[in-house]
ChimeraX commands (.cxc) that place a marker at each C-alpha (Angstrom):
marker #1 position 48.09,-43.58,-158.03 radius 0.5
marker #1 position 48.06,-39.82,-158.50 radius 0.5
marker #1 position 45.35,-37.98,-156.56 radius 0.5
marker #1 position 43.39,-35.15,-158.15 radius 0.5
marker #1 position 43.48,-32.04,-155.96 radius 0.5
marker #1 position 41.27,-28.95,-156.30 radius 0.5
marker #1 position 41.38,-25.85,-154.11 radius 0.5
marker #1 position 38.05,-24.31,-153.08 radius 0.5
marker #1 position 38.32,-20.74,-154.30 radius 0.5
marker #1 position 40.74,-18.50,-152.42 radius 0.5
marker #1 position 39.28,-19.44,-149.04 radius 0.5
marker #1 position 41.77,-19.06,-146.21 radius 0.5
marker #1 position 40.62,-20.46,-142.84 radius 0.5
marker #1 position 42.39,-19.67,-139.59 radius 0.5
marker #1 position 41.75,-23.11,-138.08 radius 0.5
marker #1 position 39.71,-25.12,-140.56 radius 0.5
marker #1 position 38.30,-28.33,-139.06 radius 0.5
marker #1 position 35.54,-30.95,-138.96 radius 0.5
marker #1 position 34.42,-31.35,-142.59 radius 0.5
marker #1 position 31.22,-33.36,-143.05 radius 0.5
marker #1 position 29.15,-34.25,-146.12 radius 0.5
marker #1 position 25.37,-33.71,-145.89 radius 0.5
marker #1 position 23.97,-36.11,-148.49 radius 0.5
marker #1 position 20.40,-34.74,-148.21 radius 0.5
marker #1 position 21.63,-31.29,-149.27 radius 0.5
marker #1 position 24.49,-32.44,-151.51 radius 0.5
marker #1 position 26.65,-30.01,-149.57 radius 0.5
marker #1 position 29.82,-29.91,-147.51 radius 0.5
marker #1 position 30.05,-28.22,-144.13 radius 0.5
marker #1 position 33.12,-27.45,-141.99 radius 0.5
marker #1 position 34.17,-25.03,-139.27 radius 0.5
marker #1 position 36.79,-22.34,-138.77 radius 0.5
marker #1 position 37.36,-22.63,-135.04 radius 0.5
marker #1 position 39.02,-19.37,-134.01 radius 0.5
marker #1 position 37.08,-17.33,-136.56 radius 0.5
marker #1 position 33.82,-18.70,-135.05 radius 0.5
marker #1 position 32.35,-19.69,-138.39 radius 0.5
marker #1 position 30.57,-22.59,-140.05 radius 0.5
marker #1 position 31.13,-22.87,-143.80 radius 0.5
marker #1 position 28.99,-24.51,-146.48 radius 0.5
marker #1 position 29.96,-25.54,-150.01 radius 0.5
marker #1 position 27.12,-26.46,-152.37 radius 0.5
marker #1 position 28.25,-29.65,-154.07 radius 0.5
marker #1 position 26.27,-28.83,-157.23 radius 0.5
marker #1 position 26.63,-25.08,-157.79 radius 0.5
marker #1 position 29.91,-24.56,-155.91 radius 0.5
marker #1 position 28.38,-21.66,-153.97 radius 0.5
marker #1 position 30.05,-20.79,-150.66 radius 0.5
marker #1 position 28.48,-19.20,-147.61 radius 0.5
marker #1 position 29.16,-19.01,-143.88 radius 0.5
marker #1 position 27.48,-18.42,-140.54 radius 0.5
marker #1 position 28.84,-16.80,-137.37 radius 0.5
marker #1 position 28.69,-18.77,-134.11 radius 0.5
marker #1 position 28.38,-17.26,-130.61 radius 0.5
marker #1 position 31.58,-18.99,-129.45 radius 0.5
marker #1 position 34.28,-21.15,-130.98 radius 0.5
marker #1 position 32.85,-24.26,-132.61 radius 0.5
marker #1 position 35.38,-27.09,-132.99 radius 0.5
marker #1 position 33.44,-30.05,-134.38 radius 0.5
marker #1 position 30.04,-30.68,-135.95 radius 0.5
marker #1 position 27.92,-33.63,-137.00 radius 0.5
marker #1 position 24.70,-33.56,-139.00 radius 0.5
marker #1 position 21.63,-34.26,-136.85 radius 0.5
marker #1 position 18.89,-36.54,-138.14 radius 0.5
marker #1 position 16.17,-33.99,-137.37 radius 0.5
marker #1 position 18.00,-31.15,-139.11 radius 0.5
marker #1 position 20.73,-28.82,-137.94 radius 0.5
marker #1 position 23.87,-30.01,-136.20 radius 0.5
marker #1 position 25.25,-31.26,-132.93 radius 0.5
marker #1 position 28.51,-29.56,-132.04 radius 0.5
marker #1 position 31.36,-29.46,-129.56 radius 0.5
marker #1 position 32.16,-25.85,-128.65 radius 0.5
marker #1 position 34.00,-23.87,-125.99 radius 0.5
marker #1 position 31.54,-24.38,-123.16 radius 0.5
marker #1 position 29.87,-27.68,-124.00 radius 0.5
marker #1 position 27.86,-29.75,-126.45 radius 0.5
marker #1 position 25.29,-27.72,-128.40 radius 0.5
marker #1 position 22.44,-28.17,-130.85 radius 0.5
marker #1 position 22.87,-25.69,-133.71 radius 0.5
marker #1 position 20.38,-24.39,-136.26 radius 0.5
marker #1 position 21.67,-22.27,-139.14 radius 0.5
marker #1 position 19.54,-19.21,-139.86 radius 0.5
marker #1 position 18.45,-17.69,-143.16 radius 0.5
marker #1 position 20.91,-14.86,-142.43 radius 0.5
marker #1 position 24.43,-15.45,-141.10 radius 0.5
marker #1 position 23.36,-16.17,-137.51 radius 0.5
marker #1 position 23.30,-19.49,-135.66 radius 0.5
marker #1 position 20.80,-20.48,-132.97 radius 0.5
marker #1 position 22.73,-22.42,-130.32 radius 0.5
marker #1 position 21.11,-24.54,-127.58 radius 0.5
marker #1 position 23.37,-25.89,-124.84 radius 0.5
marker #1 position 22.75,-29.62,-124.33 radius 0.5
marker #1 position 25.46,-30.52,-121.84 radius 0.5
marker #1 position 28.58,-29.09,-120.22 radius 0.5
marker #1 position 31.20,-31.41,-118.71 radius 0.5
marker #1 position 32.20,-30.55,-115.15 radius 0.5
marker #1 position 35.83,-31.13,-116.18 radius 0.5
marker #1 position 35.74,-28.45,-118.91 radius 0.5
marker #1 position 37.77,-25.80,-117.10 radius 0.5
marker #1 position 38.93,-22.28,-118.03 radius 0.5
marker #1 position 41.14,-22.15,-121.09 radius 0.5
marker #1 position 39.70,-25.38,-122.49 radius 0.5
marker #1 position 37.33,-26.27,-125.34 radius 0.5
marker #1 position 36.10,-29.24,-127.28 radius 0.5
marker #1 position 38.24,-30.32,-130.24 radius 0.5
marker #1 position 37.68,-33.30,-132.56 radius 0.5
marker #1 position 34.33,-35.08,-132.74 radius 0.5
marker #1 position 31.98,-37.19,-134.88 radius 0.5
marker #1 position 29.24,-39.81,-134.59 radius 0.5
marker #1 position 29.76,-43.55,-134.28 radius 0.5
marker #1 position 27.96,-45.91,-136.70 radius 0.5
marker #1 position 24.92,-45.94,-134.40 radius 0.5
marker #1 position 24.54,-42.14,-134.32 radius 0.5
marker #1 position 26.04,-41.38,-130.90 radius 0.5
marker #1 position 28.11,-38.19,-130.81 radius 0.5
marker #1 position 31.66,-38.47,-129.50 radius 0.5
marker #1 position 33.93,-35.49,-128.84 radius 0.5
marker #1 position 36.99,-34.69,-126.76 radius 0.5
marker #1 position 38.36,-31.69,-124.93 radius 0.5
marker #1 position 41.76,-30.01,-124.80 radius 0.5
marker #1 position 43.65,-27.15,-123.17 radius 0.5
marker #1 position 43.81,-24.42,-125.82 radius 0.5
marker #1 position 47.36,-23.35,-124.96 radius 0.5
marker #1 position 49.22,-26.33,-126.37 radius 0.5
marker #1 position 52.54,-25.03,-125.06 radius 0.5
marker #1 position 51.39,-26.06,-121.55 radius 0.5
marker #1 position 51.23,-29.73,-122.65 radius 0.5
marker #1 position 48.59,-30.41,-119.98 radius 0.5
marker #1 position 46.97,-33.83,-120.19 radius 0.5
marker #1 position 43.59,-32.51,-119.02 radius 0.5
marker #1 position 41.67,-33.52,-122.14 radius 0.5
marker #1 position 38.92,-36.14,-121.98 radius 0.5
marker #1 position 36.72,-38.01,-124.42 radius 0.5
marker #1 position 32.92,-38.05,-123.95 radius 0.5
marker #1 position 29.87,-39.67,-125.52 radius 0.5
marker #1 position 26.60,-37.83,-125.95 radius 0.5
marker #1 position 23.28,-39.37,-126.95 radius 0.5
marker #1 position 19.75,-38.04,-126.79 radius 0.5
marker #1 position 18.48,-40.67,-124.35 radius 0.5
marker #1 position 21.28,-40.69,-121.79 radius 0.5
marker #1 position 22.86,-37.27,-122.27 radius 0.5
marker #1 position 26.56,-36.73,-121.66 radius 0.5
marker #1 position 28.67,-39.60,-120.36 radius 0.5
marker #1 position 31.34,-39.42,-117.71 radius 0.5
marker #1 position 34.83,-39.19,-119.23 radius 0.5
marker #1 position 35.44,-42.37,-121.24 radius 0.5
marker #1 position 39.13,-41.71,-121.98 radius 0.5
marker #1 position 41.20,-39.31,-119.86 radius 0.5
marker #1 position 44.69,-37.81,-119.76 radius 0.5
marker #1 position 44.70,-36.59,-123.36 radius 0.5
marker #1 position 46.74,-33.55,-124.35 radius 0.5
marker #1 position 45.30,-32.79,-127.80 radius 0.5
marker #1 position 42.45,-35.20,-128.53 radius 0.5
marker #1 position 42.01,-35.99,-132.23 radius 0.5
marker #1 position 41.58,-38.62,-134.92 radius 0.5
marker #1 position 38.19,-40.14,-134.02 radius 0.5
marker #1 position 36.99,-42.71,-136.56 radius 0.5
marker #1 position 35.17,-46.06,-136.70 radius 0.5
marker #1 position 35.78,-49.10,-138.87 radius 0.5
marker #1 position 33.10,-49.95,-141.47 radius 0.5
marker #1 position 31.45,-52.49,-139.14 radius 0.5
marker #1 position 31.70,-50.03,-136.23 radius 0.5
marker #1 position 33.55,-52.53,-134.04 radius 0.5
marker #1 position 36.89,-50.72,-133.97 radius 0.5
marker #1 position 37.24,-47.14,-132.71 radius 0.5
marker #1 position 40.30,-45.01,-133.44 radius 0.5
marker #1 position 41.54,-42.08,-131.38 radius 0.5
marker #1 position 44.72,-40.00,-131.54 radius 0.5
marker #1 position 46.62,-37.48,-129.49 radius 0.5
marker #1 position 48.23,-35.02,-131.88 radius 0.5
marker #1 position 50.29,-33.07,-129.35 radius 0.5
marker #1 position 54.05,-33.05,-130.17 radius 0.5
marker #1 position 54.71,-34.82,-126.87 radius 0.5
marker #1 position 52.43,-37.73,-127.86 radius 0.5
marker #1 position 51.83,-38.17,-131.64 radius 0.5
marker #1 position 50.05,-41.50,-131.17 radius 0.5
marker #1 position 47.01,-43.23,-132.67 radius 0.5
marker #1 position 45.20,-45.93,-130.69 radius 0.5
marker #1 position 42.64,-48.55,-131.66 radius 0.5
marker #1 position 39.91,-49.86,-129.34 radius 0.5
marker #1 position 37.45,-52.72,-129.55 radius 0.5
marker #1 position 34.05,-51.05,-129.65 radius 0.5
marker #1 position 30.85,-52.47,-128.16 radius 0.5
marker #1 position 28.26,-51.27,-130.69 radius 0.5
marker #1 position 25.34,-52.02,-128.36 radius 0.5
marker #1 position 26.68,-50.29,-125.25 radius 0.5
marker #1 position 28.60,-47.60,-127.14 radius 0.5
marker #1 position 31.77,-48.23,-125.14 radius 0.5
marker #1 position 35.38,-48.75,-126.24 radius 0.5
marker #1 position 37.70,-51.19,-124.49 radius 0.5
marker #1 position 40.96,-52.99,-125.15 radius 0.5
marker #1 position 42.96,-49.87,-125.97 radius 0.5
marker #1 position 46.13,-50.66,-127.93 radius 0.5
marker #1 position 48.71,-48.82,-130.05 radius 0.5
marker #1 position 47.74,-48.53,-133.71 radius 0.5
marker #1 position 50.33,-46.11,-135.16 radius 0.5
marker #1 position 53.22,-44.34,-133.45 radius 0.5
marker #1 position 53.46,-41.21,-135.58 radius 0.5
marker #1 position 56.80,-40.33,-134.05 radius 0.5
marker #1 position 58.19,-42.63,-136.73 radius 0.5
marker #1 position 56.44,-40.81,-139.58 radius 0.5
marker #1 position 56.33,-37.22,-140.84 radius 0.5
marker #1 position 53.78,-34.97,-139.20 radius 0.5
marker #1 position 51.39,-35.23,-136.26 radius 0.5
marker #1 position 48.14,-37.27,-136.45 radius 0.5
marker #1 position 45.27,-34.79,-136.72 radius 0.5
marker #1 position 41.71,-35.45,-137.96 radius 0.5
marker #1 position 40.97,-38.74,-139.69 radius 0.5
marker #1 position 38.62,-40.72,-141.94 radius 0.5
marker #1 position 38.00,-44.37,-142.82 radius 0.5
marker #1 position 37.64,-45.62,-146.39 radius 0.5
marker #1 position 35.67,-48.59,-147.74 radius 0.5
marker #1 position 38.80,-50.76,-147.53 radius 0.5
marker #1 position 38.84,-50.20,-143.74 radius 0.5
marker #1 position 41.98,-48.06,-144.06 radius 0.5
marker #1 position 42.61,-45.10,-141.76 radius 0.5
marker #1 position 43.46,-41.74,-143.37 radius 0.5
marker #1 position 45.06,-39.13,-141.12 radius 0.5
marker #1 position 45.94,-35.51,-141.83 radius 0.5
marker #1 position 49.67,-35.33,-141.07 radius 0.5
marker #1 position 49.82,-31.87,-139.54 radius 0.5
marker #1 position 53.13,-29.99,-140.04 radius 0.5
marker #1 position 54.11,-32.42,-142.84 radius 0.5
marker #1 position 51.66,-31.37,-145.56 radius 0.5
marker #1 position 50.50,-34.95,-146.16 radius 0.5
marker #1 position 47.55,-37.27,-146.03 radius 0.5
marker #1 position 48.68,-40.70,-144.83 radius 0.5
marker #1 position 46.72,-43.94,-145.25 radius 0.5
marker #1 position 47.28,-46.86,-142.88 radius 0.5
marker #1 position 45.91,-50.36,-143.37 radius 0.5
marker #1 position 43.88,-51.99,-140.56 radius 0.5
marker #1 position 47.18,-53.56,-139.46 radius 0.5
marker #1 position 48.73,-50.11,-138.98 radius 0.5
marker #1 position 50.96,-50.28,-142.06 radius 0.5
marker #1 position 51.49,-47.10,-144.08 radius 0.5
marker #1 position 50.55,-47.88,-147.68 radius 0.5
marker #1 position 49.96,-44.48,-149.26 radius 0.5
marker #1 position 50.69,-40.77,-148.90 radius 0.5
marker #1 position 49.36,-37.73,-150.75 radius 0.5
marker #1 position 51.31,-34.46,-150.76 radius 0.5
marker #1 position 49.21,-31.33,-150.18 radius 0.5
marker #1 position 49.88,-27.66,-150.98 radius 0.5
marker #1 position 49.94,-26.59,-147.32 radius 0.5
marker #1 position 51.94,-27.63,-144.29 radius 0.5
marker #1 position 49.16,-28.01,-141.72 radius 0.5
marker #1 position 46.26,-30.15,-142.95 radius 0.5
marker #1 position 43.88,-30.62,-140.04 radius 0.5
marker #1 position 41.15,-33.10,-141.02 radius 0.5
marker #1 position 39.77,-35.08,-143.94 radius 0.5
marker #1 position 36.32,-36.51,-144.56 radius 0.5
marker #1 position 34.79,-38.51,-147.41 radius 0.5
marker #1 position 31.80,-37.18,-149.30 radius 0.5
marker #1 position 30.36,-36.29,-152.67 radius 0.5
marker #1 position 27.62,-38.22,-154.51 radius 0.5
marker #1 position 29.84,-41.31,-154.79 radius 0.5
marker #1 position 31.72,-40.77,-151.52 radius 0.5
marker #1 position 34.94,-40.69,-153.54 radius 0.5
marker #1 position 36.15,-37.22,-152.53 radius 0.5
marker #1 position 38.02,-36.13,-149.44 radius 0.5
marker #1 position 37.41,-32.60,-148.24 radius 0.5
marker #1 position 40.59,-31.52,-146.44 radius 0.5
marker #1 position 40.74,-28.53,-144.10 radius 0.5
marker #1 position 43.90,-26.83,-142.88 radius 0.5
marker #1 position 45.34,-24.33,-140.43 radius 0.5
marker #1 position 46.94,-21.00,-141.29 radius 0.5
marker #1 position 49.50,-20.15,-138.57 radius 0.5
marker #1 position 49.68,-16.61,-139.97 radius 0.5
marker #1 position 45.90,-16.16,-139.83 radius 0.5
marker #1 position 43.66,-14.26,-140.29 radius 0.5
marker #1 position 45.39,-13.42,-143.55 radius 0.5
marker #1 position 48.76,-13.98,-145.09 radius 0.5
marker #1 position 50.54,-14.42,-148.37 radius 0.5
marker #1 position 51.22,-17.72,-150.05 radius 0.5
marker #1 position 54.10,-19.38,-148.18 radius 0.5
marker #1 position 56.68,-22.00,-149.06 radius 0.5
marker #1 position 54.20,-24.76,-148.27 radius 0.5
marker #1 position 51.64,-23.35,-150.73 radius 0.5
marker #1 position 48.28,-22.24,-149.35 radius 0.5
marker #1 position 48.01,-22.22,-145.53 radius 0.5
marker #1 position 44.40,-22.34,-144.40 radius 0.5
marker #1 position 43.18,-23.62,-147.76 radius 0.5
marker #1 position 40.30,-26.06,-148.14 radius 0.5
marker #1 position 40.81,-28.79,-150.73 radius 0.5
marker #1 position 38.81,-31.42,-152.58 radius 0.5
marker #1 position 41.01,-34.48,-153.05 radius 0.5
marker #1 position 40.02,-37.46,-155.18 radius 0.5
marker #1 position 42.28,-40.29,-154.00 radius 0.5
marker #1 position 40.88,-43.05,-156.22 radius 0.5
marker #1 position 39.11,-44.85,-153.36 radius 0.5
marker #1 position 35.72,-44.30,-151.78 radius 0.5
marker #1 position 34.71,-43.72,-148.19 radius 0.5
marker #1 position 31.72,-44.39,-145.99 radius 0.5
marker #1 position 28.68,-42.27,-145.28 radius 0.5
marker #1 position 28.73,-40.60,-141.86 radius 0.5
marker #1 position 25.86,-41.62,-139.59 radius 0.5
marker #1 position 23.78,-38.59,-138.54 radius 0.5
marker #1 position 23.33,-37.87,-134.85 radius 0.5
marker #1 position 20.28,-39.80,-133.64 radius 0.5
marker #1 position 18.36,-36.85,-132.23 radius 0.5
marker link #1:1,2 radius 0.2
marker link #1:2,3 radius 0.2
marker link #1:3,4 radius 0.2
marker link #1:4,5 radius 0.2
marker link #1:5,6 radius 0.2
marker link #1:6,7 radius 0.2
marker link #1:7,8 radius 0.2
marker link #1:8,9 radius 0.2
marker link #1:9,10 radius 0.2
marker link #1:10,11 radius 0.2
marker link #1:11,12 radius 0.2
marker link #1:12,13 radius 0.2
marker link #1:13,14 radius 0.2
marker link #1:14,15 radius 0.2
marker link #1:15,16 radius 0.2
marker link #1:16,17 radius 0.2
marker link #1:17,18 radius 0.2
marker link #1:18,19 radius 0.2
marker link #1:19,20 radius 0.2
marker link #1:20,21 radius 0.2
marker link #1:21,22 radius 0.2
marker link #1:22,23 radius 0.2
marker link #1:23,24 radius 0.2
marker link #1:24,25 radius 0.2
marker link #1:25,26 radius 0.2
marker link #1:26,27 radius 0.2
marker link #1:27,28 radius 0.2
marker link #1:28,29 radius 0.2
marker link #1:29,30 radius 0.2
marker link #1:30,31 radius 0.2
marker link #1:31,32 radius 0.2
marker link #1:32,33 radius 0.2
marker link #1:33,34 radius 0.2
marker link #1:34,35 radius 0.2
marker link #1:35,36 radius 0.2
marker link #1:36,37 radius 0.2
marker link #1:37,38 radius 0.2
marker link #1:38,39 radius 0.2
marker link #1:39,40 radius 0.2
marker link #1:40,41 radius 0.2
marker link #1:41,42 radius 0.2
marker link #1:42,43 radius 0.2
marker link #1:43,44 radius 0.2
marker link #1:44,45 radius 0.2
marker link #1:45,46 radius 0.2
marker link #1:46,47 radius 0.2
marker link #1:47,48 radius 0.2
marker link #1:48,49 radius 0.2
marker link #1:49,50 radius 0.2
marker link #1:50,51 radius 0.2
marker link #1:51,52 radius 0.2
marker link #1:52,53 radius 0.2
marker link #1:53,54 radius 0.2
marker link #1:54,55 radius 0.2
marker link #1:55,56 radius 0.2
marker link #1:56,57 radius 0.2
marker link #1:57,58 radius 0.2
marker link #1:58,59 radius 0.2
marker link #1:59,60 radius 0.2
marker link #1:60,61 radius 0.2
marker link #1:61,62 radius 0.2
marker link #1:62,63 radius 0.2
marker link #1:63,64 radius 0.2
marker link #1:64,65 radius 0.2
marker link #1:65,66 radius 0.2
marker link #1:66,67 radius 0.2
marker link #1:67,68 radius 0.2
marker link #1:68,69 radius 0.2
marker link #1:69,70 radius 0.2
marker link #1:70,71 radius 0.2
marker link #1:71,72 radius 0.2
marker link #1:72,73 radius 0.2
marker link #1:73,74 radius 0.2
marker link #1:74,75 radius 0.2
marker link #1:75,76 radius 0.2
marker link #1:76,77 radius 0.2
marker link #1:77,78 radius 0.2
marker link #1:78,79 radius 0.2
marker link #1:79,80 radius 0.2
marker link #1:80,81 radius 0.2
marker link #1:81,82 radius 0.2
marker link #1:82,83 radius 0.2
marker link #1:83,84 radius 0.2
marker link #1:84,85 radius 0.2
marker link #1:85,86 radius 0.2
marker link #1:86,87 radius 0.2
marker link #1:87,88 radius 0.2
marker link #1:88,89 radius 0.2
marker link #1:89,90 radius 0.2
marker link #1:90,91 radius 0.2
marker link #1:91,92 radius 0.2
marker link #1:92,93 radius 0.2
marker link #1:93,94 radius 0.2
marker link #1:94,95 radius 0.2
marker link #1:95,96 radius 0.2
marker link #1:96,97 radius 0.2
marker link #1:97,98 radius 0.2
marker link #1:98,99 radius 0.2
marker link #1:99,100 radius 0.2
marker link #1:100,101 radius 0.2
marker link #1:101,102 radius 0.2
marker link #1:102,103 radius 0.2
marker link #1:103,104 radius 0.2
marker link #1:104,105 radius 0.2
marker link #1:105,106 radius 0.2
marker link #1:106,107 radius 0.2
marker link #1:107,108 radius 0.2
marker link #1:108,109 radius 0.2
marker link #1:109,110 radius 0.2
marker link #1:110,111 radius 0.2
marker link #1:111,112 radius 0.2
marker link #1:112,113 radius 0.2
marker link #1:113,114 radius 0.2
marker link #1:114,115 radius 0.2
marker link #1:115,116 radius 0.2
marker link #1:116,117 radius 0.2
marker link #1:117,118 radius 0.2
marker link #1:118,119 radius 0.2
marker link #1:119,120 radius 0.2
marker link #1:120,121 radius 0.2
marker link #1:121,122 radius 0.2
marker link #1:122,123 radius 0.2
marker link #1:123,124 radius 0.2
marker link #1:124,125 radius 0.2
marker link #1:125,126 radius 0.2
marker link #1:126,127 radius 0.2
marker link #1:127,128 radius 0.2
marker link #1:128,129 radius 0.2
marker link #1:129,130 radius 0.2
marker link #1:130,131 radius 0.2
marker link #1:131,132 radius 0.2
marker link #1:132,133 radius 0.2
marker link #1:133,134 radius 0.2
marker link #1:134,135 radius 0.2
marker link #1:135,136 radius 0.2
marker link #1:136,137 radius 0.2
marker link #1:137,138 radius 0.2
marker link #1:138,139 radius 0.2
marker link #1:139,140 radius 0.2
marker link #1:140,141 radius 0.2
marker link #1:141,142 radius 0.2
marker link #1:142,143 radius 0.2
marker link #1:143,144 radius 0.2
marker link #1:144,145 radius 0.2
marker link #1:145,146 radius 0.2
marker link #1:146,147 radius 0.2
marker link #1:147,148 radius 0.2
marker link #1:148,149 radius 0.2
marker link #1:149,150 radius 0.2
marker link #1:150,151 radius 0.2
marker link #1:151,152 radius 0.2
marker link #1:152,153 radius 0.2
marker link #1:153,154 radius 0.2
marker link #1:154,155 radius 0.2
marker link #1:155,156 radius 0.2
marker link #1:156,157 radius 0.2
marker link #1:157,158 radius 0.2
marker link #1:158,159 radius 0.2
marker link #1:159,160 radius 0.2
marker link #1:160,161 radius 0.2
marker link #1:161,162 radius 0.2
marker link #1:162,163 radius 0.2
marker link #1:163,164 radius 0.2
marker link #1:164,165 radius 0.2
marker link #1:165,166 radius 0.2
marker link #1:166,167 radius 0.2
marker link #1:167,168 radius 0.2
marker link #1:168,169 radius 0.2
marker link #1:169,170 radius 0.2
marker link #1:170,171 radius 0.2
marker link #1:171,172 radius 0.2
marker link #1:172,173 radius 0.2
marker link #1:173,174 radius 0.2
marker link #1:174,175 radius 0.2
marker link #1:175,176 radius 0.2
marker link #1:176,177 radius 0.2
marker link #1:177,178 radius 0.2
marker link #1:178,179 radius 0.2
marker link #1:179,180 radius 0.2
marker link #1:180,181 radius 0.2
marker link #1:181,182 radius 0.2
marker link #1:182,183 radius 0.2
marker link #1:183,184 radius 0.2
marker link #1:184,185 radius 0.2
marker link #1:185,186 radius 0.2
marker link #1:186,187 radius 0.2
marker link #1:187,188 radius 0.2
marker link #1:188,189 radius 0.2
marker link #1:189,190 radius 0.2
marker link #1:190,191 radius 0.2
marker link #1:191,192 radius 0.2
marker link #1:192,193 radius 0.2
marker link #1:193,194 radius 0.2
marker link #1:194,195 radius 0.2
marker link #1:195,196 radius 0.2
marker link #1:196,197 radius 0.2
marker link #1:197,198 radius 0.2
marker link #1:198,199 radius 0.2
marker link #1:199,200 radius 0.2
marker link #1:200,201 radius 0.2
marker link #1:201,202 radius 0.2
marker link #1:202,203 radius 0.2
marker link #1:203,204 radius 0.2
marker link #1:204,205 radius 0.2
marker link #1:205,206 radius 0.2
marker link #1:206,207 radius 0.2
marker link #1:207,208 radius 0.2
marker link #1:208,209 radius 0.2
marker link #1:209,210 radius 0.2
marker link #1:210,211 radius 0.2
marker link #1:211,212 radius 0.2
marker link #1:212,213 radius 0.2
marker link #1:213,214 radius 0.2
marker link #1:214,215 radius 0.2
marker link #1:215,216 radius 0.2
marker link #1:216,217 radius 0.2
marker link #1:217,218 radius 0.2
marker link #1:218,219 radius 0.2
marker link #1:219,220 radius 0.2
marker link #1:220,221 radius 0.2
marker link #1:221,222 radius 0.2
marker link #1:222,223 radius 0.2
marker link #1:223,224 radius 0.2
marker link #1:224,225 radius 0.2
marker link #1:225,226 radius 0.2
marker link #1:226,227 radius 0.2
marker link #1:227,228 radius 0.2
marker link #1:228,229 radius 0.2
marker link #1:229,230 radius 0.2
marker link #1:230,231 radius 0.2
marker link #1:231,232 radius 0.2
marker link #1:232,233 radius 0.2
marker link #1:233,234 radius 0.2
marker link #1:234,235 radius 0.2
marker link #1:235,236 radius 0.2
marker link #1:236,237 radius 0.2
marker link #1:237,238 radius 0.2
marker link #1:238,239 radius 0.2
marker link #1:239,240 radius 0.2
marker link #1:240,241 radius 0.2
marker link #1:241,242 radius 0.2
marker link #1:242,243 radius 0.2
marker link #1:243,244 radius 0.2
marker link #1:244,245 radius 0.2
marker link #1:245,246 radius 0.2
marker link #1:246,247 radius 0.2
marker link #1:247,248 radius 0.2
marker link #1:248,249 radius 0.2
marker link #1:249,250 radius 0.2
marker link #1:250,251 radius 0.2
marker link #1:251,252 radius 0.2
marker link #1:252,253 radius 0.2
marker link #1:253,254 radius 0.2
marker link #1:254,255 radius 0.2
marker link #1:255,256 radius 0.2
marker link #1:256,257 radius 0.2
marker link #1:257,258 radius 0.2
marker link #1:258,259 radius 0.2
marker link #1:259,260 radius 0.2
marker link #1:260,261 radius 0.2
marker link #1:261,262 radius 0.2
marker link #1:262,263 radius 0.2
marker link #1:263,264 radius 0.2
marker link #1:264,265 radius 0.2
marker link #1:265,266 radius 0.2
marker link #1:266,267 radius 0.2
marker link #1:267,268 radius 0.2
marker link #1:268,269 radius 0.2
marker link #1:269,270 radius 0.2
marker link #1:270,271 radius 0.2
marker link #1:271,272 radius 0.2
marker link #1:272,273 radius 0.2
marker link #1:273,274 radius 0.2
marker link #1:274,275 radius 0.2
marker link #1:275,276 radius 0.2
marker link #1:276,277 radius 0.2
marker link #1:277,278 radius 0.2
marker link #1:278,279 radius 0.2
marker link #1:279,280 radius 0.2
marker link #1:280,281 radius 0.2
marker link #1:281,282 radius 0.2
marker link #1:282,283 radius 0.2
marker link #1:283,284 radius 0.2
marker link #1:284,285 radius 0.2
marker link #1:285,286 radius 0.2
marker link #1:286,287 radius 0.2
marker link #1:287,288 radius 0.2
marker link #1:288,289 radius 0.2
marker link #1:289,290 radius 0.2
marker link #1:290,291 radius 0.2
marker link #1:291,292 radius 0.2
marker link #1:292,293 radius 0.2
marker link #1:293,294 radius 0.2
marker link #1:294,295 radius 0.2
marker link #1:295,296 radius 0.2
marker link #1:296,297 radius 0.2
marker link #1:297,298 radius 0.2
marker link #1:298,299 radius 0.2
view
């Protein structure tokens, strides 16, 4: 099946990440981490706008009471986007383990509306396994580290019934995706097991999404591909993209049949079209399957 691919204008993100569909607004949001921006695409008019954040914002999730919850450089924040290009940021929690040279990376809500996000050392050349995965909810605040010894935490996703959690480590020294049994009442993963060893496939496992067939889509960073794995961990589809470093995909649109795909431009903040196509581009991809609505953060 041939996927339909559309580029969003001439937008060129430095480190595009964390796309999310806001159904109430019929709009897409995503971040550009190192540029300290949050972007919005109106799903009806196609209008683009952005806001500047006070520090690097790596992942966002829509909050049920409006605004966003976000993982940033110094902790978990509540964000409100202003009428101008400014963002009001309220610090909710800061992990004691979040040391100098670190920040949050990939994050999203589970099916019950708890926010999960992990940390990483920004200098990936150090290959330090100091990253940790945390859970944040309004009643209990920030958890202790739930998963530790991660180099570049990524790939969070939940199965349609919420009972399987996926997590990856996209660092070149790891390139692994794990599955966990997930206790939906306690909000705790257990029974960690290998799901996909990406060392046997092109690219590194970056951000991910789950479709309505319970299949796991991962952005294969450095390979210019989206890869879909069945719940048994079998590769059954790949989509070639016009850039080498796709970073995350997320389902949205009125029928949840569109993937918004962000990417990284290693020559950022600006650069000419390269051999891979459009580094830093943001794409709308219609793969012929639908996804699942993201659960807003239960504020």
